[in-house]
C-alpha atoms as an extended CHARMM CRD file, in Angstrom:
* protein
*
       256  EXT
         1         1  MET       CA             17.8120000000       -9.4780000000      -31.0910000000  PROA      1               0.0000000000
         2         2  ASP       CA             15.7290000000      -11.3840000000      -27.5610000000  PROA      2               0.0000000000
         3         3  ARG       CA             14.2110000000      -14.7190000000      -29.0490000000  PROA      3               0.0000000000
         4         4  THR       CA             11.0370000000      -13.3290000000      -27.3950000000  PROA      4               0.0000000000
         5         5  SER       CA             10.9430000000       -9.8160000000      -29.0480000000  PROA      5               0.0000000000
         6         6  ASP       CA              7.9350000000      -11.1530000000      -31.5680000000  PROA      6               0.0000000000
         7         7  ARG       CA              5.6800000000      -12.6530000000      -28.6400000000  PROA      7               0.0000000000
         8         8  PRO       CA              5.4580000000      -10.0190000000      -26.1770000000  PROA      8               0.0000000000
         9         9  LEU       CA              2.3220000000      -11.3440000000      -24.5260000000  PROA      9               0.0000000000
        10        10  THR       CA              4.5310000000      -15.0380000000      -24.1640000000  PROA      10              0.0000000000
        11        11  GLU       CA              7.5680000000      -12.2870000000      -22.7640000000  PROA      11              0.0000000000
        12        12  VAL       CA              5.7900000000      -10.5420000000      -20.2460000000  PROA      12              0.0000000000
        13        13  LEU       CA              3.7730000000      -13.6680000000      -18.7470000000  PROA      13              0.0000000000
        14        14  ILE       CA              7.1780000000      -15.3770000000      -18.4470000000  PROA      14              0.0000000000
        15        15  VAL       CA              8.9710000000      -12.7580000000      -16.6830000000  PROA      15              0.0000000000
        16        16  TYR       CA              6.0810000000      -11.5130000000      -14.5830000000  PROA      16              0.0000000000
        17        17  ALA       CA              5.6600000000      -15.4170000000      -13.2060000000  PROA      17              0.0000000000
        18        18  ALA       CA              9.3510000000      -15.2640000000      -12.8010000000  PROA      18              0.0000000000
        19        19  VAL       CA              8.9980000000      -11.9020000000      -10.8020000000  PROA      19              0.0000000000
        20        20  THR       CA              5.8160000000      -12.7920000000       -9.1570000000  PROA      20              0.0000000000
        21        21  ALA       CA              7.6710000000      -16.2030000000       -7.8480000000  PROA      21              0.0000000000
        22        22  ILE       CA             10.7300000000      -13.8220000000       -6.3360000000  PROA      22              0.0000000000
        23        23  THR       CA              8.2650000000      -11.6380000000       -4.5460000000  PROA      23              0.0000000000
        24        24  ALA       CA              6.2590000000      -14.6190000000       -3.0780000000  PROA      24              0.0000000000
        25        25  GLY       CA              9.5890000000      -15.6230000000       -2.1140000000  PROA      25              0.0000000000
        26        26  VAL       CA             10.8430000000      -12.3890000000       -0.5280000000  PROA      26              0.0000000000
        27        27  THR       CA              7.6280000000      -11.9860000000        1.1710000000  PROA      27              0.0000000000
        28        28  TRP       CA              7.8200000000      -15.5880000000        2.4590000000  PROA      28              0.0000000000
        29        29  LEU       CA             11.4970000000      -14.7590000000        3.5980000000  PROA      29              0.0000000000
        30        30  PRO       CA             10.4570000000      -13.3470000000        7.1280000000  PROA      30              0.0000000000
        31        31  ARG       CA              8.9130000000      -16.5500000000        8.4620000000  PROA      31              0.0000000000
        32        32  ALA       CA             12.4820000000      -17.9650000000        8.2700000000  PROA      32              0.0000000000
        33        33  LEU       CA             14.7300000000      -14.6290000000        8.8390000000  PROA      33              0.0000000000
        34        34  PRO       CA             12.9980000000      -12.2130000000       11.3110000000  PROA      34              0.0000000000
        35        35  GLY       CA             15.1450000000       -9.9580000000       10.8390000000  PROA      35              0.0000000000
        36        36  MET       CA             14.8630000000       -9.9890000000        7.2920000000  PROA      36              0.0000000000
        37        37  THR       CA             11.3410000000       -8.2180000000        8.0820000000  PROA      37              0.0000000000
        38        38  GLU       CA             11.9370000000       -4.3650000000        7.7540000000  PROA      38              0.0000000000
        39        39  TYR       CA             13.9420000000       -5.4780000000        4.1820000000  PROA      39              0.0000000000
        40        40  VAL       CA             10.8520000000       -7.1200000000        2.4280000000  PROA      40              0.0000000000
        41        41  THR       CA              9.5740000000       -3.9360000000        0.5170000000  PROA      41              0.0000000000
        42        42  LEU       CA             13.0500000000       -2.5260000000       -0.6270000000  PROA      42              0.0000000000
        43        43  LEU       CA             13.4250000000       -6.2550000000       -2.1810000000  PROA      43              0.0000000000
        44        44  VAL       CA             10.4390000000       -6.5760000000       -4.0110000000  PROA      44              0.0000000000
        45        45  GLY       CA             10.9680000000       -2.9020000000       -5.1560000000  PROA      45              0.0000000000
        46        46  ALA       CA             14.2360000000       -3.8160000000       -6.2480000000  PROA      46              0.0000000000
        47        47  THR       CA             13.2310000000       -7.0910000000       -8.3540000000  PROA      47              0.0000000000
        48        48  PHE       CA             10.6960000000       -4.8980000000       -9.8250000000  PROA      48              0.0000000000
        49        49  LEU       CA             13.4610000000       -1.8670000000      -10.7130000000  PROA      49              0.0000000000
        50        50  LEU       CA             15.8460000000       -4.0050000000      -12.2220000000  PROA      50              0.0000000000
        51        51  ALA       CA             13.7130000000       -6.6720000000      -14.4130000000  PROA      51              0.0000000000
        52        52  ALA       CA             12.2030000000       -3.6550000000      -16.0120000000  PROA      52              0.0000000000
        53        53  VAL       CA             15.5720000000       -1.9270000000      -16.6010000000  PROA      53              0.0000000000
        54        54  ARG       CA             17.5520000000       -4.4580000000      -17.6790000000  PROA      54              0.0000000000
        55        55  LEU       CA             14.8490000000       -5.7850000000      -19.9540000000  PROA      55              0.0000000000
        56        56  ALA       CA             14.4060000000       -2.2730000000      -21.2890000000  PROA      56              0.0000000000
        57        57  ARG       CA             18.2240000000       -1.9500000000      -22.2400000000  PROA      57              0.0000000000
        58        58  ARG       CA             18.3670000000       -5.1380000000      -24.3350000000  PROA      58              0.0000000000
        59        59  ARG       CA             16.2220000000       -3.2230000000      -26.9750000000  PROA      59              0.0000000000
        60        60  PRO       CA             17.4120000000       -0.0270000000      -28.9060000000  PROA      60              0.0000000000
        61        61  GLY       CA             16.2180000000        2.8070000000      -27.3360000000  PROA      61              0.0000000000
        62        62  GLY       CA             13.6780000000        1.1530000000      -25.0150000000  PROA      62              0.0000000000
        63        63  MET       CA             14.4770000000        3.0950000000      -22.1780000000  PROA      63              0.0000000000
        64        64  GLN       CA             12.4420000000        5.7960000000      -23.8870000000  PROA      64              0.0000000000
        65        65  GLN       CA             10.1300000000        3.7350000000      -25.7450000000  PROA      65              0.0000000000
        66        66  MET       CA              9.0290000000        1.8470000000      -22.2210000000  PROA      66              0.0000000000
        67        67  GLY       CA              8.7400000000        5.9020000000      -20.7750000000  PROA      67              0.0000000000
        68        68  ILE       CA             11.3700000000        5.0020000000      -17.7950000000  PROA      68              0.0000000000
        69        69  ALA       CA             14.1650000000        6.9130000000      -18.6870000000  PROA      69              0.0000000000
        70        70  LEU       CA             12.9260000000        9.5840000000      -15.8380000000  PROA      70              0.0000000000
        71        71  GLY       CA             14.4220000000       12.3970000000      -18.0100000000  PROA      71              0.0000000000
        72        72  GLY       CA             18.0290000000       10.6790000000      -17.9710000000  PROA      72              0.0000000000
        73        73  LEU       CA             17.8570000000        9.6360000000      -14.1120000000  PROA      73              0.0000000000
        74        74  LEU       CA             17.9710000000        5.6540000000      -15.1720000000  PROA      74              0.0000000000
        75        75  GLU       CA             19.9620000000        6.0740000000      -18.0190000000  PROA      75              0.0000000000
        76        76  PRO       CA             23.3870000000        5.2610000000      -17.7970000000  PROA      76              0.0000000000
        77        77  PRO       CA             25.9790000000        8.2160000000      -17.9520000000  PROA      77              0.0000000000
        78        78  ASP       CA             27.1800000000        9.3010000000      -21.5590000000  PROA      78              0.0000000000
        79        79  ALA       CA             30.5830000000        7.1360000000      -22.1430000000  PROA      79              0.0000000000
        80        80  ASP       CA             32.0820000000        9.9910000000      -24.4340000000  PROA      80              0.0000000000
        81        81  ASP       CA             31.4650000000       12.8610000000      -21.7080000000  PROA      81              0.0000000000
        82        82  PRO       CA             35.0170000000       14.2420000000      -20.7560000000  PROA      82              0.0000000000
        83        83  ARG       CA             33.4770000000       15.3840000000      -17.4300000000  PROA      83              0.0000000000
        84        84  PRO       CA             34.9480000000       13.8530000000      -14.0230000000  PROA      84              0.0000000000
        85        85  PRO       CA             31.9130000000       11.4580000000      -12.5470000000  PROA      85              0.0000000000
        86        86  GLY       CA             32.9050000000       12.5920000000       -9.4360000000  PROA      86              0.0000000000
        87        87  PRO       CA             33.0150000000       10.1140000000       -5.9280000000  PROA      87              0.0000000000
        88        88  LEU       CA             30.7660000000        7.0090000000       -6.2780000000  PROA      88              0.0000000000
        89        89  GLY       CA             29.6560000000        9.0540000000       -9.7490000000  PROA      89              0.0000000000
        90        90  LEU       CA             28.1000000000       11.8120000000       -7.4710000000  PROA      90              0.0000000000
        91        91  TYR       CA             29.1180000000       14.4610000000      -10.0930000000  PROA      91              0.0000000000
        92        92  ASP       CA             26.9690000000       12.1520000000      -12.7110000000  PROA      92              0.0000000000
        93        93  LEU       CA             23.9040000000       11.9720000000      -10.3400000000  PROA      93              0.0000000000
        94        94  ALA       CA             24.1030000000       15.7030000000       -9.8090000000  PROA      94              0.0000000000
        95        95  ARG       CA             24.1800000000       16.7990000000      -13.5480000000  PROA      95              0.0000000000
        96        96  ALA       CA             21.4320000000       13.8770000000      -14.3420000000  PROA      96              0.0000000000
        97        97  LEU       CA             19.2380000000       15.4980000000      -11.5580000000  PROA      97              0.0000000000
        98        98  ARG       CA             19.8210000000       18.9250000000      -12.9340000000  PROA      98              0.0000000000
        99        99  ALA       CA             18.8570000000       17.6650000000      -16.4180000000  PROA      99              0.0000000000
       100       100  ALA       CA             15.6070000000       16.0770000000      -15.6300000000  PROA      100             0.0000000000
       101       101  LEU       CA             14.4920000000       19.0420000000      -13.6040000000  PROA      101             0.0000000000
       102       102  PRO       CA             12.0340000000       20.3200000000      -15.8500000000  PROA      102             0.0000000000
       103       103  SER       CA             10.3950000000       17.1500000000      -16.6020000000  PROA      103             0.0000000000
       104       104  GLY       CA             10.3210000000       16.5700000000      -13.7070000000  PROA      104             0.0000000000
       105       105  ALA       CA              8.2620000000       20.0280000000      -12.5970000000  PROA      105             0.0000000000
       106       106  ARG       CA              5.6330000000       19.6110000000      -15.4170000000  PROA      106             0.0000000000
       107       107  GLU       CA              4.8420000000       16.0570000000      -14.3620000000  PROA      107             0.0000000000
       108       108  THR       CA              4.9470000000       17.1300000000      -10.8970000000  PROA      108             0.0000000000
       109       109  ALA       CA              2.9360000000       19.3400000000      -11.5740000000  PROA      109             0.0000000000
       110       110  ILE       CA              0.2950000000       16.9560000000      -13.7190000000  PROA      110             0.0000000000
       111       111  ALA       CA              0.2800000000       14.5210000000      -10.7830000000  PROA      111             0.0000000000
       112       112  LEU       CA             -1.3010000000       17.2290000000       -8.5150000000  PROA      112             0.0000000000
       113       113  ALA       CA             -3.7350000000       18.6340000000      -11.0990000000  PROA      113             0.0000000000
       114       114  VAL       CA             -4.8930000000       15.2000000000      -11.3060000000  PROA      114             0.0000000000
       115       115  ALA       CA             -4.8430000000       14.6180000000       -7.4980000000  PROA      115             0.0000000000
       116       116  ALA       CA             -6.7520000000       17.2050000000       -6.8340000000  PROA      116             0.0000000000
       117       117  VAL       CA             -9.3280000000       16.0810000000       -9.2530000000  PROA      117             0.0000000000
       118       118  VAL       CA             -9.1070000000       12.0830000000       -7.8990000000  PROA      118             0.0000000000
       119       119  PHE       CA             -8.8790000000       12.4340000000       -4.3460000000  PROA      119             0.0000000000
       120       120  PRO       CA            -11.9360000000       14.0670000000       -2.8710000000  PROA      120             0.0000000000
       121       121  PRO       CA            -14.4770000000       11.4200000000       -4.2060000000  PROA      121             0.0000000000
       122       122  PHE       CA            -11.7330000000        8.7930000000       -3.1100000000  PROA      122             0.0000000000
       123       123  VAL       CA            -12.3930000000       10.2430000000        0.3700000000  PROA      123             0.0000000000
       124       124  LEU       CA            -15.9220000000       10.0850000000        0.1240000000  PROA      124             0.0000000000
       125       125  GLY       CA            -15.8430000000        6.6150000000       -1.2780000000  PROA      125             0.0000000000
       126       126  TYR       CA            -13.1910000000        5.6260000000        1.6170000000  PROA      126             0.0000000000
       127       127  VAL       CA            -16.1930000000        6.9820000000        4.4020000000  PROA      127             0.0000000000
       128       128  TYR       CA            -18.7400000000        5.0650000000        2.3970000000  PROA      128             0.0000000000
       129       129  TRP       CA            -16.8050000000        1.6200000000        1.7590000000  PROA      129             0.0000000000
       130       130  HSD       CA            -15.6300000000        1.6040000000        5.5990000000  PROA      130             0.0000000000
       131       131  GLN       CA            -18.1670000000        3.4550000000        7.6080000000  PROA      131             0.0000000000
       132       132  PRO       CA            -15.1440000000        4.2300000000       10.1900000000  PROA      132             0.0000000000
       133       133  ALA       CA            -16.3650000000        4.2770000000       14.0710000000  PROA      133             0.0000000000
       134       134  HSD       CA            -14.4250000000        7.3570000000       14.5180000000  PROA      134             0.0000000000
       135       135  PRO       CA            -14.2790000000       10.6690000000       13.4250000000  PROA      135             0.0000000000
       136       136  PHE       CA            -11.1500000000       11.6570000000       11.4590000000  PROA      136             0.0000000000
       137       137  VAL       CA             -8.1260000000       12.7760000000       13.2830000000  PROA      137             0.0000000000
       138       138  PHE       CA             -5.1760000000       14.3500000000       11.3880000000  PROA      138             0.0000000000
       139       139  ARG       CA             -2.8240000000       12.0830000000       12.3240000000  PROA      139             0.0000000000
       140       140  LEU       CA              0.8730000000       13.2280000000       10.7210000000  PROA      140             0.0000000000
       141       141  PRO       CA              3.4100000000       10.1200000000       11.5250000000  PROA      141             0.0000000000
       142       142  ALA       CA              6.5310000000       11.2700000000       13.2150000000  PROA      142             0.0000000000
       143       143  ASP       CA              8.3370000000        9.6470000000       10.5320000000  PROA      143             0.0000000000
       144       144  PHE       CA              6.7330000000       11.1980000000        7.3650000000  PROA      144             0.0000000000
       145       145  ALA       CA              9.4990000000       12.4290000000        5.4540000000  PROA      145             0.0000000000
       146       146  GLU       CA             10.7520000000        8.8040000000        5.6420000000  PROA      146             0.0000000000
       147       147  LEU       CA              7.2180000000        7.2860000000        4.8280000000  PROA      147             0.0000000000
       148       148  ALA       CA              6.7260000000        9.6970000000        1.9390000000  PROA      148             0.0000000000
       149       149  ALA       CA             10.2800000000        8.9470000000        0.4840000000  PROA      149             0.0000000000
       150       150  THR       CA              9.7890000000        5.0750000000        1.0580000000  PROA      150             0.0000000000
       151       151  HSD       CA              5.9790000000        5.1640000000       -1.0080000000  PROA      151             0.0000000000
       152       152  LEU       CA              8.0420000000        7.1340000000       -3.9780000000  PROA      152             0.0000000000
       153       153  LEU       CA             11.2440000000        5.4340000000       -4.0230000000  PROA      153             0.0000000000
       154       154  VAL       CA             10.9110000000        2.0830000000       -2.8810000000  PROA      154             0.0000000000
       155       155  ILE       CA              7.5230000000        1.4560000000       -3.6050000000  PROA      155             0.0000000000
       156       156  ALA       CA              6.2820000000        4.0010000000       -6.7760000000  PROA      156             0.0000000000
       157       157  LEU       CA              9.0660000000        4.3840000000       -8.6840000000  PROA      157             0.0000000000
       158       158  PRO       CA              9.5210000000        0.5300000000       -9.0820000000  PROA      158             0.0000000000
       159       159  GLU       CA              5.9200000000       -0.9150000000       -9.4910000000  PROA      159             0.0000000000
       160       160  GLU       CA              5.6560000000        2.1350000000      -11.9850000000  PROA      160             0.0000000000
       161       161  VAL       CA              8.4670000000        1.2210000000      -13.9420000000  PROA      161             0.0000000000
       162       162  PHE       CA              7.6140000000       -2.5290000000      -14.0090000000  PROA      162             0.0000000000
       163       163  PHE       CA              3.8260000000       -2.5010000000      -14.3680000000  PROA      163             0.0000000000
       164       164  ARG       CA              2.9860000000        0.7390000000      -16.5200000000  PROA      164             0.0000000000
       165       165  GLY       CA              6.9770000000        1.2190000000      -18.0940000000  PROA      165             0.0000000000
       166       166  TYR       CA              7.7920000000       -2.4630000000      -19.1840000000  PROA      166             0.0000000000
       167       167  VAL       CA              4.3270000000       -4.8960000000      -18.7870000000  PROA      167             0.0000000000
       168       168  GLN       CA              2.0260000000       -1.8490000000      -20.7930000000  PROA      168             0.0000000000
       169       169  THR       CA              4.5790000000       -0.6740000000      -23.1650000000  PROA      169             0.0000000000
       170       170  ARG       CA              4.6530000000       -4.8590000000      -24.3360000000  PROA      170             0.0000000000
       171       171  LEU       CA              1.5460000000       -5.7050000000      -23.8500000000  PROA      171             0.0000000000
       172       172  GLY       CA              0.3780000000       -2.7600000000      -26.0650000000  PROA      172             0.0000000000
       173       173  ASP       CA              3.1940000000       -3.9980000000      -28.5850000000  PROA      173             0.0000000000
       174       174  ARG       CA              0.9370000000       -7.5550000000      -28.8730000000  PROA      174             0.0000000000
       175       175  PHE       CA             -2.7350000000       -5.9410000000      -29.1270000000  PROA      175             0.0000000000
       176       176  THR       CA             -2.1430000000       -3.5450000000      -31.7770000000  PROA      176             0.0000000000
       177       177  SER       CA             -5.2340000000       -4.2450000000      -34.0330000000  PROA      177             0.0000000000
       178       178  ARG       CA             -8.1420000000       -2.5750000000      -32.6520000000  PROA      178             0.0000000000
       179       179  PRO       CA             -9.3310000000        1.3030000000      -31.8720000000  PROA      179             0.0000000000
       180       180  ARG       CA             -6.4440000000        2.6260000000      -28.9860000000  PROA      180             0.0000000000
       181       181  TRP       CA             -7.4060000000        5.2990000000      -26.0640000000  PROA      181             0.0000000000
       182       182  LEU       CA             -6.5040000000        8.2610000000      -25.5250000000  PROA      182             0.0000000000
       183       183  GLY       CA             -5.7170000000        9.1950000000      -29.4340000000  PROA      183             0.0000000000
       184       184  GLY       CA             -4.2040000000        6.3950000000      -30.6820000000  PROA      184             0.0000000000
       185       185  LEU       CA             -2.1050000000        5.6960000000      -27.4350000000  PROA      185             0.0000000000
       186       186  VAL       CA             -2.9060000000        2.8530000000      -25.4780000000  PROA      186             0.0000000000
       187       187  ASP       CA             -4.7560000000       -0.1150000000      -26.1820000000  PROA      187             0.0000000000
       188       188  PRO       CA             -7.5090000000       -0.9260000000      -24.2470000000  PROA      188             0.0000000000
       189       189  ARG       CA             -6.8020000000       -4.8340000000      -23.4550000000  PROA      189             0.0000000000
       190       190  ALA       CA             -3.0130000000       -3.5390000000      -22.5300000000  PROA      190             0.0000000000
       191       191  LEU       CA             -4.2460000000       -0.9310000000      -20.2120000000  PROA      191             0.0000000000
       192       192  VAL       CA             -7.1040000000       -3.9030000000      -18.3480000000  PROA      192             0.0000000000
       193       193  LEU       CA             -4.1640000000       -6.3330000000      -18.4690000000  PROA      193             0.0000000000
       194       194  SER       CA             -1.9320000000       -4.3490000000      -16.6850000000  PROA      194             0.0000000000
       195       195  ALA       CA             -3.8500000000       -2.9710000000      -14.2730000000  PROA      195             0.0000000000
       196       196  ALA       CA             -4.7180000000       -6.9820000000      -13.4230000000  PROA      196             0.0000000000
       197       197  LEU       CA             -1.3450000000       -7.9990000000      -12.9100000000  PROA      197             0.0000000000
       198       198  PHE       CA             -0.9410000000       -5.1130000000      -11.1250000000  PROA      198             0.0000000000
       199       199  ALA       CA             -3.7720000000       -6.0790000000       -8.5250000000  PROA      199             0.0000000000
       200       200  ALA       CA             -3.1710000000       -9.7880000000       -8.5860000000  PROA      200             0.0000000000
       201       201  ILE       CA              0.7180000000       -9.7620000000       -7.3280000000  PROA      201             0.0000000000
       202       202  HSD       CA             -0.7060000000       -7.0280000000       -4.4890000000  PROA      202             0.0000000000
       203       203  PHE       CA             -2.5710000000      -10.3660000000       -3.8290000000  PROA      203             0.0000000000
       204       204  VAL       CA             -0.1290000000      -12.5170000000       -3.8920000000  PROA      204             0.0000000000
       205       205  SER       CA              1.9990000000      -10.6180000000       -1.2500000000  PROA      205             0.0000000000
       206       206  ILE       CA             -0.6820000000      -10.1000000000        1.0960000000  PROA      206             0.0000000000
       207       207  ARG       CA             -3.1640000000      -12.5050000000        0.5080000000  PROA      207             0.0000000000
       208       208  ASP       CA             -5.8450000000      -10.1430000000        1.6300000000  PROA      208             0.0000000000
       209       209  PRO       CA             -9.1330000000       -9.6670000000       -1.1790000000  PROA      209             0.0000000000
       210       210  GLU       CA             -9.2910000000       -5.8410000000       -0.9920000000  PROA      210             0.0000000000
       211       211  ARG       CA             -5.4770000000       -5.5870000000       -2.1270000000  PROA      211             0.0000000000
       212       212  LEU       CA             -7.4140000000       -6.3220000000       -5.3610000000  PROA      212             0.0000000000
       213       213  ALA       CA             -8.9250000000       -2.8940000000       -5.3400000000  PROA      213             0.0000000000
       214       214  VAL       CA             -5.7230000000       -1.7730000000       -6.5290000000  PROA      214             0.0000000000
       215       215  PHE       CA             -6.7660000000       -2.7780000000      -10.2240000000  PROA      215             0.0000000000
       216       216  PHE       CA             -8.8160000000        0.8130000000      -10.1450000000  PROA      216             0.0000000000
       217       217  PRO       CA             -5.6380000000        2.9880000000       -9.5300000000  PROA      217             0.0000000000
       218       218  GLY       CA             -3.7480000000        0.9070000000      -11.4850000000  PROA      218             0.0000000000
       219       219  LEU       CA             -6.0790000000        1.5220000000      -14.7620000000  PROA      219             0.0000000000
       220       220  LEU       CA             -5.6630000000        5.4620000000      -13.8240000000  PROA      220             0.0000000000
       221       221  PHE       CA             -1.7930000000        5.2560000000      -14.0500000000  PROA      221             0.0000000000
       222       222  GLY       CA             -1.7320000000        3.8490000000      -17.1870000000  PROA      222             0.0000000000
       223       223  LEU       CA             -3.7610000000        6.1840000000      -18.7950000000  PROA      223             0.0000000000
       224       224  LEU       CA             -1.3810000000        9.0460000000      -17.0650000000  PROA      224             0.0000000000
       225       225  ARG       CA              1.5010000000        6.9980000000      -18.0280000000  PROA      225             0.0000000000
       226       226  ALA       CA             -0.1600000000        6.5770000000      -21.8550000000  PROA      226             0.0000000000
       227       227  TRP       CA             -1.2140000000       10.4170000000      -21.9700000000  PROA      227             0.0000000000
       228       228  ARG       CA              2.6540000000       11.9180000000      -20.8450000000  PROA      228             0.0000000000
       229       229  GLY       CA              4.6380000000        9.4560000000      -22.3960000000  PROA      229             0.0000000000
       230       230  GLY       CA              6.1120000000        8.1850000000      -19.4610000000  PROA      230             0.0000000000
       231       231  VAL       CA              6.2600000000        7.3010000000      -15.6530000000  PROA      231             0.0000000000
       232       232  GLY       CA              7.3250000000       10.1260000000      -14.2290000000  PROA      232             0.0000000000
       233       233  ALA       CA              3.3860000000       11.8540000000      -13.4130000000  PROA      233             0.0000000000
       234       234  ALA       CA              2.4130000000        8.2740000000      -12.5180000000  PROA      234             0.0000000000
       235       235  ILE       CA              4.9400000000        7.2790000000      -10.1070000000  PROA      235             0.0000000000
       236       236  LEU       CA              4.0870000000       10.6340000000       -8.1660000000  PROA      236             0.0000000000
       237       237  LEU       CA              0.3430000000       10.2070000000       -8.2890000000  PROA      237             0.0000000000
       238       238  HSD       CA              1.2210000000        6.7170000000       -6.8010000000  PROA      238             0.0000000000
       239       239  ALA       CA              3.2880000000        7.9060000000       -4.1400000000  PROA      239             0.0000000000
       240       240  LEU       CA              0.6230000000       10.3300000000       -3.3510000000  PROA      240             0.0000000000
       241       241  SER       CA             -2.4140000000        7.9970000000       -3.5290000000  PROA      241             0.0000000000
       242       242  ASN       CA             -0.2190000000        5.6860000000       -0.7600000000  PROA      242             0.0000000000
       243       243  LEU       CA              0.3030000000        8.4850000000        1.2990000000  PROA      243             0.0000000000
       244       244  LEU       CA             -3.7140000000        9.7770000000        1.1670000000  PROA      244             0.0000000000
       245       245  ALA       CA             -4.3280000000        6.0180000000        2.0220000000  PROA      245             0.0000000000
       246       246  GLU       CA             -2.0120000000        5.8700000000        5.0630000000  PROA      246             0.0000000000
       247       247  LEU       CA             -3.3410000000        9.2510000000        6.7830000000  PROA      247             0.0000000000
       248       248  LEU       CA             -6.9790000000        8.2440000000        5.7000000000  PROA      248             0.0000000000
       249       249  GLN       CA             -6.0940000000        4.6720000000        7.8450000000  PROA      249             0.0000000000
       250       250  ARG       CA             -4.7280000000        6.3500000000       10.6950000000  PROA      250             0.0000000000
       251       251  GLY       CA             -6.8110000000        9.2120000000       11.1190000000  PROA      251             0.0000000000
       252       252  PHE       CA             -9.5760000000        7.2690000000       11.4190000000  PROA      252             0.0000000000
       253       253  SER       CA             -8.4750000000        4.6960000000       13.5580000000  PROA      253             0.0000000000
       254       254  ALA       CA             -9.5320000000        4.4060000000       17.2400000000  PROA      254             0.0000000000
       255       255  PRO       CA             -7.8730000000        7.2500000000       19.7830000000  PROA      255             0.0000000000
       256       256  PRO       CA             -4.8480000000        6.5860000000       21.2330000000  PROA      256             0.0000000000
């Protein structure tokens, strides 16, 4: 058994400190190697994802407990499955995708429904806070498909797996004595602390105080993870939120 399994808060803080140090180092790397700039986001995302998955797999049923199995997509193939894995495991991947489709469709519907409720007041708040000097012009970037894939797979997925999957779950293991929210699904201290750690690491990567504002969507993603029992809907809502912020920033920027 993991030596820190009975001290989840200590474990989380140690892992978080290590991941934060790696994130800070990767963010600094382009200063020494300018050609690495385009790989920073990928390397940070890989750090989050690999840390969470490795820690989850050290615990029996850890992937399911932390809600990061994603319908089996992040689980290793069944060793007893006699079917061929295919070149580079493509057959296994195709079977996993097919098995994950029903749950994926449900989580997509939930994420879209939450977005329909949350995004309109967010847009109003964005306009009120930033007081843009120019009227909004819809500007869909030419690389929108690539941008959407990046926000979904390289940013939202690793961050949700780590913060809402690993961190929030382990903090929930620590904070169990007080009444929990959502019918007992989440302790408010675990929810708030995981969102605070989420905001802090955004500030570490880019030292802009406005980055700390991600604390609030972090709370929403945490509630969604607790309600759904997994991070699927939170990943999709996270990616949609990032895309909305990107489109708002582009749309209210100065005319070309």
